[in-house]
C-alpha positions as protocol buffer text, in pm:
chain_id: "A"
residue {
  index: 1
  type: MET
  ca { x: 4006 y: -235 z: -5696 }
}
residue {
  index: 2
  type: LYS
  ca { x: 3880 y: -219 z: -5340 }
}
residue {
  index: 3
  type: LYS
  ca { x: 3476 y: -44 z: -5306 }
}
residue {
  index: 4
  type: ILE
  ca { x: 3348 y: 141 z: -5050 }
}
residue {
  index: 5
  type: VAL
  ca { x: 3059 y: 332 z: -4982 }
}
residue {
  index: 6
  type: LEU
  ca { x: 2998 y: 630 z: -4753 }
}
residue {
  index: 7
  type: LEU
  ca { x: 2647 y: 717 z: -4624 }
}
residue {
  index: 8
  type: CYS
  ca { x: 2514 y: 1033 z: -4459 }
}
residue {
  index: 9
  type: GLY
  ca { x: 2218 y: 1209 z: -4400 }
}
residue {
  index: 10
  type: GLY
  ca { x: 2168 y: 1202 z: -4773 }
}
residue {
  index: 11
  type: GLY
  ca { x: 2471 y: 1126 z: -4957 }
}
residue {
  index: 12
  type: MET
  ca { x: 2490 y: 1495 z: -5095 }
}
residue {
  index: 13
  type: SER
  ca { x: 2803 y: 1587 z: -4912 }
}
residue {
  index: 14
  type: THR
  ca { x: 2983 y: 1281 z: -4947 }
}
residue {
  index: 15
  type: SER
  ca { x: 3005 y: 1252 z: -5305 }
}
residue {
  index: 16
  type: ILE
  ca { x: 3271 y: 1506 z: -5291 }
}
residue {
  index: 17
  type: LEU
  ca { x: 3442 y: 1318 z: -5075 }
}
residue {
  index: 18
  type: ALA
  ca { x: 3412 y: 1028 z: -5267 }
}
residue {
  index: 19
  type: ARG
  ca { x: 3547 y: 1213 z: -5572 }
}
residue {
  index: 20
  type: LYS
  ca { x: 3830 y: 1353 z: -5353 }
}
residue {
  index: 21
  type: MET
  ca { x: 3941 y: 998 z: -5234 }
}
residue {
  index: 22
  type: GLU
  ca { x: 3916 y: 872 z: -5601 }
}
residue {
  index: 23
  type: LYS
  ca { x: 4183 y: 1115 z: -5703 }
}
residue {
  index: 24
  type: ALA
  ca { x: 4390 y: 1098 z: -5395 }
}
residue {
  index: 25
  type: GLY
  ca { x: 4367 y: 644 z: -5493 }
}
residue {
  index: 26
  type: GLN
  ca { x: 4507 y: 760 z: -5774 }
}
residue {
  index: 27
  type: GLU
  ca { x: 4778 y: 970 z: -5690 }
}
residue {
  index: 28
  type: ILE
  ca { x: 4928 y: 702 z: -5466 }
}
residue {
  index: 29
  type: ASP
  ca { x: 4887 y: 427 z: -5699 }
}
residue {
  index: 30
  type: TYR
  ca { x: 4571 y: 203 z: -5485 }
}
residue {
  index: 31
  type: PRO
  ca { x: 4302 y: 270 z: -5662 }
}
residue {
  index: 32
  type: VAL
  ca { x: 3940 y: 264 z: -5533 }
}
residue {
  index: 33
  type: ASP
  ca { x: 3584 y: 277 z: -5633 }
}
residue {
  index: 34
  type: VAL
  ca { x: 3406 y: 530 z: -5384 }
}
residue {
  index: 35
  type: HIS
  ca { x: 3034 y: 626 z: -5393 }
}
residue {
  index: 36
  type: ALA
  ca { x: 2868 y: 790 z: -5188 }
}
residue {
  index: 37
  type: TYR
  ca { x: 2482 y: 745 z: -5018 }
}
residue {
  index: 38
  type: GLY
  ca { x: 2241 y: 803 z: -4837 }
}
residue {
  index: 39
  type: VAL
  ca { x: 2212 y: 611 z: -4505 }
}
residue {
  index: 40
  type: GLY
  ca { x: 1822 y: 523 z: -4641 }
}
residue {
  index: 41
  type: GLU
  ca { x: 1992 y: 348 z: -4911 }
}
residue {
  index: 42
  type: LEU
  ca { x: 2229 y: 116 z: -4703 }
}
residue {
  index: 43
  type: CYS
  ca { x: 2068 y: -281 z: -4780 }
}
residue {
  index: 44
  type: LYS
  ca { x: 2030 y: -204 z: -5099 }
}
residue {
  index: 45
  type: VAL
  ca { x: 2459 y: -81 z: -5234 }
}
residue {
  index: 46
  type: ALA
  ca { x: 2642 y: -240 z: -4923 }
}
residue {
  index: 47
  type: LYS
  ca { x: 2626 y: -615 z: -5120 }
}
residue {
  index: 48
  type: ASP
  ca { x: 2892 y: -467 z: -5336 }
}
residue {
  index: 49
  type: ALA
  ca { x: 3136 y: -322 z: -5058 }
}
residue {
  index: 50
  type: ASP
  ca { x: 3422 y: -363 z: -4971 }
}
residue {
  index: 51
  type: LEU
  ca { x: 3418 y: -94 z: -4678 }
}
residue {
  index: 52
  type: ILE
  ca { x: 3122 y: 108 z: -4526 }
}
residue {
  index: 53
  type: LEU
  ca { x: 3158 y: 458 z: -4382 }
}
residue {
  index: 54
  type: ILE
  ca { x: 2944 y: 671 z: -4185 }
}
residue {
  index: 55
  type: GLY
  ca { x: 2973 y: 1045 z: -4172 }
}
residue {
  index: 56
  type: PRO
  ca { x: 3016 y: 1233 z: -3836 }
}
residue {
  index: 57
  type: GLN
  ca { x: 2710 y: 1350 z: -3856 }
}
residue {
  index: 58
  type: ILE
  ca { x: 2502 y: 1026 z: -3775 }
}
residue {
  index: 59
  type: ARG
  ca { x: 2787 y: 856 z: -3620 }
}
residue {
  index: 60
  type: TYR
  ca { x: 2478 y: 749 z: -3352 }
}
residue {
  index: 61
  type: LEU
  ca { x: 2404 y: 504 z: -3649 }
}
residue {
  index: 62
  type: CYS
  ca { x: 2759 y: 319 z: -3634 }
}
residue {
  index: 63
  type: ASP
  ca { x: 2596 y: 9 z: -3443 }
}
residue {
  index: 64
  type: LYS
  ca { x: 2243 y: -8 z: -3615 }
}
residue {
  index: 65
  type: VAL
  ca { x: 2442 y: -33 z: -3944 }
}
residue {
  index: 66
  type: LYS
  ca { x: 2668 y: -282 z: -3805 }
}
residue {
  index: 67
  type: THR
  ca { x: 2366 y: -480 z: -3713 }
}
residue {
  index: 68
  type: LYS
  ca { x: 2210 y: -448 z: -4073 }
}
residue {
  index: 69
  type: VAL
  ca { x: 2577 y: -601 z: -4252 }
}
residue {
  index: 70
  type: PRO
  ca { x: 2733 y: -738 z: -4008 }
}
residue {
  index: 71
  type: ASP
  ca { x: 2927 y: -901 z: -4287 }
}
residue {
  index: 72
  type: LYS
  ca { x: 3061 y: -565 z: -4407 }
}
residue {
  index: 73
  type: LEU
  ca { x: 3380 y: -382 z: -4267 }
}
residue {
  index: 74
  type: VAL
  ca { x: 3222 y: -62 z: -4111 }
}
residue {
  index: 75
  type: GLY
  ca { x: 3379 y: 281 z: -3998 }
}
residue {
  index: 76
  type: VAL
  ca { x: 3356 y: 642 z: -3910 }
}
residue {
  index: 77
  type: ILE
  ca { x: 3452 y: 925 z: -4070 }
}
residue {
  index: 78
  type: ASP
  ca { x: 3704 y: 1119 z: -3875 }
}
residue {
  index: 79
  type: MET
  ca { x: 3490 y: 1485 z: -3809 }
}
residue {
  index: 80
  type: HIS
  ca { x: 3780 y: 1650 z: -3905 }
}
residue {
  index: 81
  type: ASP
  ca { x: 3850 y: 1522 z: -4248 }
}
residue {
  index: 82
  type: TYR
  ca { x: 3560 y: 1552 z: -4333 }
}
residue {
  index: 83
  type: GLY
  ca { x: 3499 y: 1903 z: -4269 }
}
residue {
  index: 84
  type: ALA
  ca { x: 3801 y: 1966 z: -4438 }
}
residue {
  index: 85
  type: MET
  ca { x: 3685 y: 1732 z: -4710 }
}
residue {
  index: 86
  type: ASP
  ca { x: 4051 y: 1579 z: -4721 }
}
residue {
  index: 87
  type: GLY
  ca { x: 4029 y: 1273 z: -4961 }
}
residue {
  index: 88
  type: LYS
  ca { x: 4390 y: 1149 z: -4881 }
}
residue {
  index: 89
  type: LYS
  ca { x: 4334 y: 1137 z: -4486 }
}
residue {
  index: 90
  type: VAL
  ca { x: 3998 y: 943 z: -4585 }
}
residue {
  index: 91
  type: LEU
  ca { x: 4113 y: 684 z: -4760 }
}
residue {
  index: 92
  type: MET
  ca { x: 4441 y: 655 z: -4542 }
}
residue {
  index: 93
  type: HIS
  ca { x: 4167 y: 559 z: -4258 }
}
residue {
  index: 94
  type: ALA
  ca { x: 4027 y: 346 z: -4519 }
}
residue {
  index: 95
  type: LYS
  ca { x: 4362 y: 176 z: -4557 }
}
residue {
  index: 96
  type: THR
  ca { x: 4426 y: 117 z: -4206 }
}
residue {
  index: 97
  type: LEU
  ca { x: 4052 y: -30 z: -4145 }
}
residue {
  index: 98
  type: PHE
  ca { x: 4194 y: -263 z: -4442 }
}
residue {
  index: 99
  type: GLU
  ca { x: 4522 y: -409 z: -4300 }
}
residue {
  index: 100
  type: ASN
  ca { x: 4344 y: -444 z: -4000 }
}
């Protein structure tokens, strides 16, 4: 099971997306454990993550996140998928990142 951490300004909006990603994972038999946090919690929550996905509203912090956790896979959530709260599309993006 892959553990994915979603980061946004406060962690509230991404918590909805996290649940939708887990549901999409169940539907396609790709189990994931997804949790949402505010970006200020990065150092506390990154150690167990297989992937860190950053919300598009804080994409400007991507390089800073990569610097703080250089041993972690980091990506940015597509703005349209995030706005639509499309858990399946975001999960497919995560799968692509894992495969590369």
